[in-house]
RODORO-517068 format. One record per residue (C-alpha): y negated, z negated, x negated; residue in one letter. Coordinates in nm, 3 decimals. Each point is the difference from the previous one (the first is absolute). Last residue first. Layout:
// residues N
Y;Z;X;A;
...
//
This chain:
// residues 77
13.713;8.885;5.960;N;
0.018;-0.010;0.363;G;
0.386;0.023;0.074;L;
-0.156;0.338;0.181;I;
-0.142;0.101;-0.324;G;
0.309;-0.044;-0.256;G;
0.183;0.204;0.302;L;
-0.262;0.232;-0.128;K;
-0.035;0.024;-0.330;G;
0.449;0.024;-0.050;G;
-0.035;0.307;0.267;L;
-0.257;0.163;-0.276;D;
0.180;0.394;0.031;G;
0.380;-0.099;-0.012;P;
0.136;-0.331;-0.115;L;
0.150;-0.088;-0.289;K;
-0.272;-0.201;-0.213;D;
0.079;-0.208;0.253;G;
0.349;0.076;-0.033;L;
0.021;-0.260;-0.322;N;
0.337;0.149;-0.177;G;
0.199;-0.283;0.157;P;
-0.236;-0.215;0.267;L;
-0.262;-0.234;-0.159;K;
-0.296;0.218;0.011;A;
0.097;0.075;0.444;L;
-0.081;-0.355;0.060;L;
-0.261;0.001;-0.264;D;
-0.150;0.255;0.201;Q;
0.051;-0.143;0.367;L;
-0.166;-0.243;-0.156;D;
0.117;-0.259;0.190;I;
-0.179;-0.294;0.143;G;
0.230;-0.147;0.307;F;
-0.154;0.138;0.291;R;
-0.081;0.316;-0.192;S;
0.406;0.086;-0.013;L;
0.069;-0.052;0.333;L;
-0.354;0.170;0.115;G;
0.121;0.269;-0.213;S;
0.368;0.072;0.154;D;
-0.025;0.323;0.122;R;
-0.118;0.124;-0.331;E;
0.135;-0.227;-0.289;P;
0.389;0.098;0.274;D;
0.152;-0.399;-0.091;V;
0.408;0.068;0.022;H;
0.126;-0.317;0.157;D;
-0.258;-0.086;0.257;P;
-0.351;-0.251;-0.104;L;
-0.024;-0.281;0.176;E;
0.319;-0.210;-0.020;Q;
0.037;-0.014;-0.376;S;
-0.407;0.039;-0.071;A;
-0.083;-0.332;0.151;Q;
0.293;-0.095;-0.159;P;
-0.159;0.092;-0.349;V;
-0.321;-0.073;0.040;Q;
0.031;-0.370;-0.123;D;
0.091;0.153;-0.348;E;
-0.273;0.233;-0.081;R;
-0.070;-0.091;-0.344;G;
-0.024;0.434;-0.104;H;
0.360;-0.005;-0.102;E;
0.097;-0.163;0.379;R;
-0.190;0.250;0.181;L;
0.165;0.291;-0.205;F;
0.301;-0.126;0.030;D;
0.005;-0.005;0.375;L;
-0.191;0.346;0.057;V;
0.394;0.105;-0.263;V;
0.199;-0.170;0.281;D;
-0.194;0.148;0.263;K;
0.135;0.360;-0.169;D;
-0.196;0.311;-0.005;I;
-0.038;0.254;0.197;K;
-0.184;0.370;-0.022;M;
//
């Protein structure tokens, strides 16, 4: 699954991290892969479960097995 970079940038803005948006905009790829880019997401303090909950249809609840929990654990939460 890939998440559009603008969704991640909006997430940062909504969580009061406007100061991180320019750096995130430069460092994140156009389409963020939560597994591949977990280190980048973590650097910006993004909890994957919270980010996935923002997506239409709450895809965080629809990941197979406990993938959402595992990916959340990768981010240290």
